[in-house]
C-alpha positions as CSV (number, residue, x, y, z in Angstrom):
1,S,-60.1,0.6,-154.8
2,D,-58.2,-2.2,-153.7
3,F,-55.2,0.4,-153.0
4,C,-57.4,3.0,-150.8
5,V,-58.4,-0.4,-148.5
6,A,-55.0,-0.3,-147.4
7,P,-52.5,2.1,-149.1
8,D,-49.9,1.3,-146.7
9,D,-50.0,-2.2,-146.9
10,V,-49.4,-1.7,-150.6
11,I,-47.2,1.2,-150.8
12,I,-44.7,-1.3,-148.4
13,A,-45.5,-4.5,-150.6
14,L,-44.4,-2.0,-153.5
15,L,-41.2,-0.9,-151.7
16,V,-40.0,-4.3,-151.0
17,D,-40.3,-5.3,-154.5
18,Y,-38.0,-2.3,-155.6
19,K,-35.8,-2.3,-152.7
20,H,-33.0,-2.4,-154.5
21,L,-33.2,1.2,-156.1
22,F,-32.7,2.3,-152.4
23,S,-29.8,2.4,-150.0
24,S,-30.4,0.5,-147.2
25,A,-30.5,3.6,-144.5
26,L,-33.1,5.4,-147.2
27,F,-34.9,2.4,-147.5
28,G,-35.2,1.9,-143.8
29,F,-36.6,5.8,-143.1
30,I,-39.2,5.3,-146.1
31,I,-40.6,2.0,-144.5
32,Y,-40.5,4.1,-141.1
33,Y,-42.3,6.9,-142.0
34,V,-45.0,5.1,-144.2
35,S,-45.4,2.1,-141.5
36,G,-46.9,5.1,-139.8
37,C,-43.5,5.1,-137.7
38,S,-43.7,1.1,-136.2
39,V,-41.2,0.0,-138.1
40,V,-37.6,1.4,-136.3
41,P,-35.2,2.0,-139.2
42,P,-31.9,0.0,-138.9
43,A,-30.2,3.2,-139.3
44,E,-32.0,4.9,-136.2
45,E,-29.8,3.4,-133.7
46,K,-26.4,4.6,-135.6
47,I,-27.7,8.0,-136.2
48,A,-28.7,8.2,-132.1
49,A,-25.5,6.9,-131.1
50,F,-23.8,9.5,-133.7
51,S,-25.9,12.2,-132.2
52,K,-24.7,11.5,-128.8
53,E,-21.0,11.7,-129.9
54,L,-21.4,14.8,-131.6
55,Y,-23.2,16.5,-128.4
56,L,-20.6,15.3,-126.1
57,V,-18.2,16.6,-127.9
58,A,-19.7,19.7,-128.8
59,D,-20.7,20.0,-124.7
60,S,-16.9,19.6,-123.6
61,A,-15.9,22.2,-126.5
62,H,-18.5,24.4,-125.2
63,Q,-17.3,23.9,-121.8
64,L,-13.4,24.7,-122.5
65,S,-14.2,28.0,-124.1
66,E,-16.7,29.0,-121.2
67,V,-13.8,28.1,-119.1
68,I,-11.6,30.8,-121.3
69,L,-14.1,33.2,-121.6
70,N,-14.8,33.7,-118.2
71,Q,-11.2,34.9,-117.4
72,T,-9.5,38.3,-118.1
73,V,-6.9,38.7,-121.0
74,Q,-4.6,39.2,-118.3
75,E,-6.0,35.9,-116.4
76,V,-5.6,33.8,-119.7
77,Q,-2.1,35.3,-120.2
78,Q,-0.6,34.3,-116.3
79,E,-2.6,30.7,-116.6
80,C,-1.2,29.8,-120.0
81,G,1.8,31.6,-120.2
82,L,0.8,33.8,-123.5
83,D,1.4,37.8,-124.1
84,E,-1.3,39.8,-124.6
85,A,-1.8,39.2,-128.0
86,G,-1.8,35.6,-127.4
87,A,-4.5,35.3,-124.6
88,A,-6.7,38.1,-127.0
89,A,-6.1,35.3,-130.2
90,L,-7.0,32.5,-127.7
91,Q,-10.1,34.1,-126.3
92,N,-11.5,35.2,-129.9
93,G,-11.0,31.8,-130.6
94,A,-13.1,30.4,-127.5
95,T,-15.3,32.8,-128.7
96,L,-15.5,31.1,-132.2
97,L,-15.6,27.7,-130.6
98,H,-18.4,28.5,-128.1
99,D,-20.5,30.1,-131.3
100,A,-19.6,26.9,-133.4
101,T,-20.9,24.4,-130.5
102,H,-24.3,26.2,-130.3
103,A,-24.6,26.0,-134.3
104,I,-23.7,22.0,-133.5
105,N,-26.4,21.5,-130.8
106,Y,-29.0,23.3,-133.0
107,S,-28.2,21.7,-135.9
108,I,-28.8,18.2,-134.4
109,V,-31.9,19.4,-132.9
110,N,-33.4,20.4,-136.4
111,V,-32.2,17.4,-138.0
112,R,-34.0,15.3,-135.3
113,N,-36.6,17.3,-135.4
114,I,-36.6,16.7,-139.4
115,L,-36.6,13.4,-139.4
116,Q,-39.5,12.8,-136.8
117,C,-42.1,10.7,-137.8
118,S,-44.5,13.8,-136.9
119,T,-43.0,15.8,-140.0
120,F,-43.0,13.4,-142.9
121,N,-45.8,10.6,-141.6
122,P,-48.4,13.5,-142.3
123,I,-47.2,14.4,-145.6
124,Y,-47.0,10.9,-147.3
125,Q,-50.7,10.2,-145.2
126,K,-51.7,13.5,-147.0
127,F,-50.8,12.7,-150.4
128,V,-51.7,9.2,-150.6
129,Y,-55.1,9.1,-148.3
130,D,-56.1,12.7,-149.3
131,A,-54.9,12.7,-153.1
132,I,-55.0,9.2,-154.2
133,C,-57.7,7.6,-152.5
134,I,-59.9,10.7,-151.8
135,E,-59.6,13.6,-154.6
136,A,-58.5,11.3,-157.3
137,L,-61.7,9.0,-156.6
138,K,-63.9,12.4,-156.2
139,G,-62.5,13.5,-159.7
140,L,-62.6,9.9,-161.4
141,I,-66.6,9.8,-160.1
142,C,-67.1,13.0,-161.7
143,E,-65.5,12.1,-164.8
144,L,-67.7,9.0,-165.0
145,S,-70.5,10.8,-164.0
146,Y,-70.7,13.0,-167.5
C-alpha cells in the first residue's frame, strides 16, 4: 500500500492535519520522534535550558551540603555560632540536602534518557513498520489467499 512506501510522510501529514488536538510541545516531540529525530522540537531548547539551570542549582546545593558535612559538629557550632543541637540539626539538614541533590541529578539524567530519540523512535518504527506494514500485510495476504 502507499502508506508503507513512505509511512513517516503519511504519519507526519496526518499529525499536521490534527495538530490542533495537541499542545505545541507535545506536537513538536511527536514530530521529532516520527521524523527519525531530524526535526528538532521547539520545546527542546527550553527543556535544555531548564535542565541546565536545575543542574546548576542542584550542584550549588550539593557543594554547600558537602562543606557542612565535611565539618565536625563542633566546627559547625563554632563557625555558625550554634549550640550543639543546632549544629547537629544543620548537619542533618545538609544530609537531606545532599541526598536530594543526588535524586534531582538522577531524575534529570533519567528524563533526558527517556526523551532521547533512541528511546521512542524504535517503538514508533516497530509499530508502524513491523506491525502495520509487515504483519498486517501478511495477515491480509493470508486471509485473501483462502
